[in-house]
N, C-alpha and C positions, 0 to 999 in steps of 0.2 A: 600298928604292926604286932599286936599282941594276939598270941594264938589261943587255943581253947584252954590250955593249962596256964596261960599267963606267960608262955615263953616268947621272947622277942626274937623273931626271925622272919625274913621275907623271901617268898618263893618267886623267882623270876624265870619265865619261860627261856629255855635255852635257845630257841629259834626266835631271835629278835626281829619279828616282822617276817611274814610268810614269803614264800618264793614268788607269790603272785603280786606282791606290792610293786607298783610301777610309778615312775615319776613321769612328768610330762615329757613328751618327746622333744628332741632338739631340732627336729626337722622344721625348717622354715616353711611357713604357709604359702610362699610364692615360689615353690620349686616348680619348674616348667614340667607340665605333664605330657607334653608332646614327645611321642617316640620318634627319635631321629635316626635310628639304626646306625648310629656312629660306634665304631668298634676300635679297638686299640691297636697299637703297634707291636703288641705283646711278643709274638714270636718272629717279628720281621726285623728286630733291632740289628741282627747280624747280616741282614741281606744287603746292607749298603756296601759291604766289602766283597760281594760274591764274584764280581766280574774282574777280569784282568784289565779290562778297560771298558769305557762306556759303550763302545760298539759291540762288545761281547756280552753285555749285561743281559739282554733279552734271551740270547741263546743258552745261557747257562742257568736261567731261572728255574726250571722245573727240577732238574737233577741236582744241581749244586745247592740250591736253596734247601732241598729236602735233607741233604747230607749235612748242611750246616746247622739246620734247626735240630737235627737229631743229636749233634754233638754239643750243642750250647746247654749251659746250665738252665734249669727250669725253676719257675717260681710260682708262688700263690699268695694272693693278698687276701686277708681275712679281716672283716670288721663287723661289729655288731651294729644292726640297723638303728637301735635305739640309743646307741652311744654308751651302753653298759660295759663294764669291764668284765662281765661273766663270760670270758672266753677260754678260761684255763682248762676245763675238761676237753673242750674241742681242740685246743692247741696241743694238749697231750696226746689225744687220740690221733691227730693228724701226724705229729712227730713220730709216734710209734709205727703208724702205717707206712709213711714214706721211708722210714729207716729200713723197712723190709724190702724196698724197691731200689733204694739208692745208697751207696757206701757212705756219703756224707751229707747230712741235712742241716742247714743253718737256720738261725732265727733272727729276724731283724725288725726293728721298730723305727719308722721314720720319725716319730715324735715319741721320746722316751716316756714311759709311765712312771708313776711314783714308786718309790721302794716299799718294801714291807715296813710296818711299824717297828721302829728300833733295830732296823737292819744294820748290821755291821759293814756290809759291803757297799750300801748306798746304791745298788743297781736296781733298775726297774724291776718290779716284782716278778713279771713273766720272764724276763731274761734270767734272773736268779733262779727261778723255779725250774726252767727248762735246762739250764746249765747243770743244776743239781740232779734232776731226774735222768738226764741223758748225758752224764758227764763225759763218757768216753767218746762222745760224738763231736762236742764243741772244741774249737781251737781258736787261738788268737786271743787278743785282749778283749774283755767284755765291752769296753767303751766303744769298740768298733761295731757294736750290734745295734746302735741307734745313731740317728743323724743329727738331731738337735734335742735339747731338753725342752720340757714343756714350758718353762720360762722363756727360753729363746723364741720358741714358736709363737707364744702369745705376744711377745714384744715385736716381732716381725710383722705379724698380722695387724697389730695395732698401729704400726707405722706405715702401712701400705707397702710392705716388702714381701708380698706373697710370692712373686716371681723369684726373689732371692732365696726364699725358703724352698721353693721347689728345686732350684739349682743345688742347694746344699744337700737336699734329700737324694736327689739323683746322683750327685758325685759320691756321696758316702755308700749308697746301695750299689752302685757299679764297682766301687773298690771292694765291697764285701763279698759279692756273689760268686766271683771266679773261683774261690776256694772250695765251693760246694757243688755237688751235682743237682741239688734242689734246695731252695730256700723258702721258708714260710715267713711272710711279712705280716705283721699285725697293725691294723690302722689305729688311729687316735680314738680315745674314748673318754667318757667322764670319769675322772679319777681325782678324789679330793674335792675340797670345797671350791676351788677355782679351776674351771675347765677351759679348754680352748674356745675362744669366742667365735661367733658366727655360725654358719650352716656346717655342722660337722659331717653331714652326709656328702655335701659337695666337697668339702676339703679331702675327705678320704677318696672320693671319686678321682679327684685331680692327682692325689698322691699315687693311686694305683696306675694311672694313665702315664704319669711321669716315669714311674719305676718299671713300666712295661710288664706288669704282672697281672694275669687274669684274676678275677675277683670271685671269692666265695662269700656269700652273704650269710651272716648268723642272725636268724630271726627268732626272737623270744615269742613263744606262744602266750597269748593272753586269754585268760578264762572268760573275759567279758567281750571277746571279739569272735566273730564268726570265721569260717574258713575263707569265705570270700573277702572279708576284711584283711585277713592276713595276705591273701594273694594280691590284693590291690596295693597294700603297703609294699610288698616286694616288687611289684611292677613299677611303682613310682620310683623306688630306689634304683631298680635296673635302668630305667629311662635316664635318671640322673647321672648314673655312671656312664651310660652310653654317650650322653651329651658332652661329658668331660673327655671322651676318647677312650674309655675303659671297656672292658670285655667281661660280662658277668657270666660265670659258668653255671651258677645256680645257687641254691639255698640249703643250708642245714639248719634244722630247728633246734631251739633250746626249750627246756622246761616242758617237753611233751607229757601230758598226763600219764601217770604210771599204769592206769587201768587202760587196756586196749591199745597199747603203743603202736603196734603195726597197723591197726585199723585207722588210727588217727593220722599216721604218716601217709597211708594210702589216700585218705580223703583229702589231705593237704596237697598231695601230688596231682590229684584229679582237679582240684580247684585252681592250681597253678598252670596246669597244662594249656588251657586256652590262651594265656598270655605268653606262652612260649618259654616259660620259666621251669627249670628242672629242679626238683626237690630230691636231694641225695639222701634223705633220712633225717634222723633226729635224736638228740640225747634226752631220755626221759628223766622225769623227777626221781630223785633217789634219796632215801634217808641217809645213806652213806655221804653223799655229796652235799646235802642241804642241812647238815647239823654242824654246829660249832664244835671243834674238837679241842682238847686240852693244849694241843700244840699252838693253836690260835690264841688261847688265853696266855700261854707262856710268853709268846712273842708280843701280843698286844699290851700286856701289862709289865712288860720288861722284867721278867721274873728270873729267879735263880733256883735250880733244883736242889732242895735242901736235903730231901730223903725220898726213897722210893725208886722205882725202875723208870728210866727215861723213855724206854720203849712203850711204856703205858701212856705217854703223852699223845700217841697217835690213837686215841680213842675218844668217843664222844661222851657227853654227860646228858642226863635227862632235864635237869634244871639247876638253878642256882639257889642255895640255902644260905642265908646270911645269918651266922650264928653269933649272938651277942648277949645271951643270957645263960641260964643254968645248962650245965653239961647234960643232965638227964633229959631235959627238953630237946636239946640238939640231937642227942643220940635217937630219941623217939621219932623226931622229924625225919632223920636219915632213914631209919627203919620203915617209916610210912610212905616214903618217896615212891612214886610208880616206877622209878628206874634207879639209876646210880647218879645222885646229884653231885655237883661241885660245891663244896662247903667253903665259904669265904668268911674269915674270922680275923679280927685284929690281933696284933701281937700282944696287946694288953690283956688278952684272955688265954693265959698259958694253960688253964685247966681244960679248956675246950681243945686246944692244940694237943695236949698230952693225952687227954681222953680218947680223942679219935685215933691217935697214934697207937695207944695201948690196945684199943679195940681190934685194930688191924693186926698187931703183933699177936694177940691172943687167938685170932683166927675165928672167934665166935661171934664177935660183934657186928654191927652194921658196917657196910663196906661202901664208902663214897667212891666216886670216880677219881676224885682228887681233892686236895686241900690246898687253899690259898691263903697264906698268912700275910696280911697287909701291914703297913707300918713296920717293915722288917727291922729297921734300925732300932726299934724299941724292944726287939725280942731278947728276953733274958738269957744270959750266958749259959746258965744251967739247962734251960729248956733246949737251947741250940745244941749243947753237947749231947744231951739224950737222943735227939733226933739224929744227929750225925753218927752217933754209935749205933743206932738201929739201922742206919742206912749201911754202914760198913758191915753189919751182921746180916744184912739182906732180909730183915723181918718185915719190911714194909713192901707192900705191892703197889698200892696206889701212890702216885707221885705227890710229894709235899713241896709245894712252891712257896717261895717268899718274894713279896713285891715291895719295893721302897715306898710306893704311893700310899696314900691314906685309904681307908675303907671306901669312902664315897667316890674318891677319884678312881679306885680300881673297879668298882661297880660301874661307873660310867664308861670306862674303857671296855669292860666286858659287853655292856649293852651296845657299844658301837661296833662290835666285831660283826663282819659279814659271814653268814653261814656258808655262803657260795665260795669263799676264799679257799684256795688250795695252797698250802705252804710247801716249801721244799721238804719239810719233815712230815708231811702228810701222806705217808706211804699208802695207807689204805685208800685214800681218795684218789691218788695217782693211779694205782692199779685198777681201781673201779672205773676210772675215766677210760682207760685202755679197753676194758671189757665192754663198757656200754658202746664205745664207738665201733668195736668190732662187730657187735650184735646188731646194731640199729642204723649204721651209716654205710652207704654203698661206696666204700673207698675205691673199689675197682672202677666203678662208674666215673667217679671223680678224676681218678688218674687217667682214664680214657679220654675225658673231656680236655684235660690239660694237654695230653699228647696229640690231640686231634689237629691235623694241619689247619692253618688259618683260613677262615672263610674269606671270600671277596669282602673287603671292608673299605669303608670310607675312613680316611685318615684326617683326624682334626688337625687344624693349624698348629695347636699347642703341642701335640705329639710330634708333628713334623719338625717344628723348630727345635725342640729338645733333642730329637734324634740327629738333627743336623748339627747341632752344637756339639753333642757327644762325639760325633763323627770327626768334626774339625779338630777338637781337642785331642782325639786319640792318636793322631799322626800329624802334628803340626807342620804346615807348609809355609814357604816364604812367598808373600804376595807383595807385589810392587804397586805403589799408589803414586802415579806421576804427579798429581796435583798437590805437592807437599806443603804448600802454604795456604791452601784453602781451609778456612775454620772448620767446616763440617768434616773434612777429611782428618784434620788433626784431632778432633775430638773422637772420631771413630777409631782412629789409629791407637790412641791412648787406652780406649775401652777394650779393643781387640787384644792388645798385649797384656792388659791386666788380667783378662779373662782367659788367657792361654789359648785363643782361638787360632792364631797364626803368628808367624814371624812377619814383621812389616818393614818394607823398605820405602822411605819417603824420598822422592826426587825434588831437588831445589838446593839453593844455597844454604849451607848448614846454619850460618848466622840468621839469615832470613827466616828459616824454619823454626829455630829456637826462639827468636824474638816474638813471632806470631803466637807460638805455643804459650810463652810467658804471658802475653796479653790475655790469652784465653784462660789461663790458670790450669792448663792441662799438662800432664807429665808424659813426655814422648822420649824419655831416656832410654827406654827398652827398644825404640826403633832404631834401625840403621838409616842414616841420612846420606844420600849420594848426590853430588853435584855433577850433572852431565857435562857441564862445561870444562871441568877439570878432572874427570875420572880417568885413572890410568888404564882402565879397560876400554877406552874409546877406540884405539887402534884395532883392537880385536873385534869390536863390534862393527867397525868399518869393513873389515875383511869379510865378516859374516854376511853383511848386508849386500856387499858387492857380489858375493857368491850366490846368494838367494835371488838377486836381480840380474844376473848376468844375461839371462835370455832377453832382458830389455836393455842391455848395454849400459847398465849403470856404472859410473866411474867412481873412483875413491873419493874425489872431491864432491861429487853429487851425493854420495853415501854420508860423507862428513856433514854436509849441509843438512840432510834429512834428519841426522841424529841430533841437530839442535832442537828438534821437536821432542818434548818429554815423552810423548806417546810412542815415537819410534824408538827412543833410547830405552824405555821400559820394556817394549816388546822385544828388543834385542837381548836385554838382560834374560828374559825368559827363554829365548832361542838358545842362548849361550849356556844355560843351566844355572845362571846366578840367581834366578827366582823361579818359582813354580807356577805363577800366573800373575795376571795384571788386572786391576780394576780402575777404570778412569770414566770420565764423562760428567763430573760434577759441574765442570766449567767448559768442557769441550763438547762438540757436536758428536753424534753417533758416528758419523763418517770419519771424523778425526781420530776417534778412538779405535775404530775397527779396521780401518784401511791398512795400517801397518801389519796387523795380524793376517789380513788376507794376502798380503804380499810375501810374508815371511813364514807363517805358521800354518799353511794349508796342508791338509792331510792327503796323501796320495790314495789312501783307502776310502776316503769320503768324497764322493763326487760333488757334493753340494754343501756349502756353509749355510746354516740356518740358525734360527733361534727359537726359544720357548719361554714362557712365563710360568712360574708357579703362582697360581691364583689361590691364595689363602682365604677361602670363604669361611663364614662363621662356623660351619659344621663339617667341612671337608676341604681337601686340597685338590685342585685339578690342575692339569698341565694344558696350556694354550700355546700352540704353534701354527705357523710362523707369524709372529706379530710385529716383526722389526726389520727384517733383512730382505727377503725375496718379494718382489713386486707382484709378479703374476706368473708363478711357476707353472710349468706344463704338468701333464699327468706323471711322468717319470720323476720330476722334481718333487711333486707333491707326495709321491710314494716314499722317496728318500726323507722328506721332512717328517712323514709319519713314523718311519722306522727309527730316525734319530730321536724323535721326541719320546717314543716308547722306551728306548734304551736310556735316555736321560731320566725318565720317570723311574724306571727300575733301579737305576744306580743311586737315586735319592730316596729309595724305600717306598715310592708310590707304586705298589704292585699287588697283584699282577696287572701290568699296564693293559688297559682295554681301550683301544684306539677307535675313535669315530671320526671319519672323514666327513666333514659337514657340508651341507648344501641347502638350498631352498626346497628340496624335494627328498622324500624318504623312499628308499628301495626303488621300485619301478614305477612309482606313482606319477613321475614327471619326466619331462624330456628337455632337450636344449643342450648347447654346447658345453656349458659350465657343469651341468649334471653329468654329462657324458665323461668329461674330464675327471670328475671325482670318482665316477664308477671305474674308469680304467686305472686310476691311481690305486684304488683299493685292491683291484686284481693284481697289479704289479707288486704291491706290497706283500700281498699273500704269497705270491710266487717267490719273492726274494727271501721272505722270512715266514715260512709256514708255522714256525713256533709261536708267533704273536697272534693275539686276538685283534683282528682288524675288520671293520665293517664300514660300508658307505655305498651310496650316499645316505646320510641321516640328517634330519633336521635336529637343531639343538635340543628342543623339548623331547623329541624321541630318544635322543642320546642319553639324557640325564635322568628322565623321569619314567619310572617303571610303569606307571599307569597309562601314560601316553604311548610308551613303547608297546604295551599290550594291545593297543587298538591299532597301531600303525605298521607294526612289524609282524609279519606272519611267520610261524615256524620257530624253531629253536634259535636263540641268539645268545652270544656270549658277551655282547657289547651293548646293544640297545637297552636304554634304562639304567645302565650301571657303567657307562663310560667314565674314565678318569683322565683320559688323554683326548683333547679335542683339537683336531687339525682344521684350519680354515682355508678356503679355496684360494685366497689371495691375501695380499698385505692390506688392502683396503678393508675388507671384512674383519680381519684378525685384529688390526690396530683398533678400529672402532669398537669391536666387541670387548677386548680386554679393558679399555678405558671406560666403556659404559658400565661394565661389571664393577670395575674398581670404585667408580664415583657413586653409583647407585646403591651398592650394597655395603660399602665400607670395607671391601675385601683388600687385603694387602697383596699387591702385585710384585713378586720377586723376579726381577730380570730386567732386560732380556738375558737369558742364559744362551750363550753362543755354542752351537754344535757343529762339528765337522772340522775343528781345528786340531792340530797335533797337541797343543797345550792350551790351557784355558785363558782367554781374554774376555772380559765382560764389561758391559757399558752401563753406566748410570744415567738416570734422568738428570737434567740440569736442575730440576726442582727437587732432587732427592734430599731426604732427611738423614740424620746421623744413623738411625736404625736401618734405613735403607742401605746405607754403605756397609754396615756391619753384616747384614744378611747376605749381600752380594759377595763379600769377602769370604764368608763361610761357604756359600755355594761354590765359589771359585777354588777354595781349598779342597773341597770334596772332589771337584772335577780333577784337580791336580793329583790327588791321591790315586785315582783310578788311572789317569794318563801315565804317571810315572811308573806304574806296575807294568 
């Protein structure tokens, strides 16, 4: 390290590693490349509460949904495709842009990033940055701006608790967003030596889907990759997000070459257009953004400003000079520097420290960008007093910093600084980020894409289940479970109450219920246990049952006998308003479960009681009806089943409902009594509910496969190839179809969900599992919310 004149100093480039340096991508090689056209529940989350009751859901869909969506807080999920944390300039630009459109804009991280080095707040770096840069906008405790810490995320994934992670994120995000008109969420990224394990792209895709936020992808441009390579990378990422149930709005580029910025963006837009991906622009390379500044040195080396102007910390330096020999050589090296260097010198060299300080005070000597004194604990008292006096007299312009670490430790810290980091004190970088975003990113186009009404979308089971859970938790209802000593029911009841999905009433002898729960090791203390044999409400229920069955001449004694049956007792609890819904059937037949409801809870407005199943296929949720109740409905009955199934679909967020009345023939290609019945049913349904999309007869493949529909259906269609509600012509075909799909595809069949009752009663299969019971209770709770309104 000896120079030409024998001086001992080392010149270290300020830009430690160029912007083009890339680490290997975190993207797993086994990402499915098949495009599934799965989109998110993004702007549909509020549609679950649109209708005053299920029967009105379809009628109110077009106007009420639009009004609801307009009023709801909006959000955007941003993540870097390569898992880099170089999002700060983009986040600053987004925050500045959307603050011009919305009065309050929030910032949220599902998984907290690491804090800045030596941060006193301990907050994730981007949380601290945006709170500082836009301090007037943020409110509430900063700990509410993330769901889990990085350590918690790693631990949950390592222990197979990804679903619990998603639940934590969803709950935290839903609690955060109501305070803001718009929320920017940032996905997880590589941060520090230990990152989140696994496929980060897929994790971010799932997070975006659960949070219901449309996705903006940040794509770093690589100098060694073609435009086609970048477009393919974006397409793979888009498909991965789609498969998880997310909705990709488009891409914003990072590190666009400074020469020919607009030309490069234009070529990238052209490359992505065939894949249907929109490029909203990009942030170019910039010396201002891609140089380490003195404030980063101050933070990274945990320094104290001993002298000079602190505002000068927000300036860059050309290189690093390590001064450890003669003062004359150091001054010559500073003078010969191509720019303004940062001089690093140990406290054991007071001559260098004072010499550089004197050169500044005199005004004629070489002027470094800053001076860093290491081993500050060894700084002589006299030297410190001279510097402090000069600071008070304001004779120093360049900042003089002192660091407690040794020379080598401080140099190691400087070398580890990232040029791309933007600190809360980096005013120049913050303002430049805003300028670059305004110049080179189509913010208005992005805003329009966010505001655009949702396209017809397939809803993934995961998005459907989380929406269902959120809905149940938002307005908890009391559900009665008559089979109170059945082990599966007890396990489900404990989980339901623990998760806050519903209030539970168990029927049975309290001692027997508690004994069985103790054997199973489950806690049902939050459940209400009612013994039908000794209930003080029994006389009231007898009177209600006699009144409901007076046209059959039912006597009080007969009613009392009927109420010995737990399903009758539970149904009367619902009719009396002591419960909001009932779920039974784990040990009872369908007839035993439904018969009391048909006798007591029929609706005058609904001419037919029917059922449907939510078929949770790997990549979408479909509604099948009627697969459990009506043996062979006529054309009018089939029309009412179609309408009821459409309304149920809409009430549960499967919308807009597109109803296919199924047959062995499509359109006018076939004939026969069964085909004619389906054709008449479609006509009746359209006449009764012109607001619905209903078509029939359609074969199953023509109903769900766009390519088949294109060959079999002539002219414009709103249903063929995109149906999400499938109505079977009779119970035989419907029951066979749902079980065939369930068994052959591994689909989850949720149901049967009863339709046409005043209040919800739902039946379980006797082979049901604990998750089946929980899912049916959630469905019943959502039905109860609508019915009670």
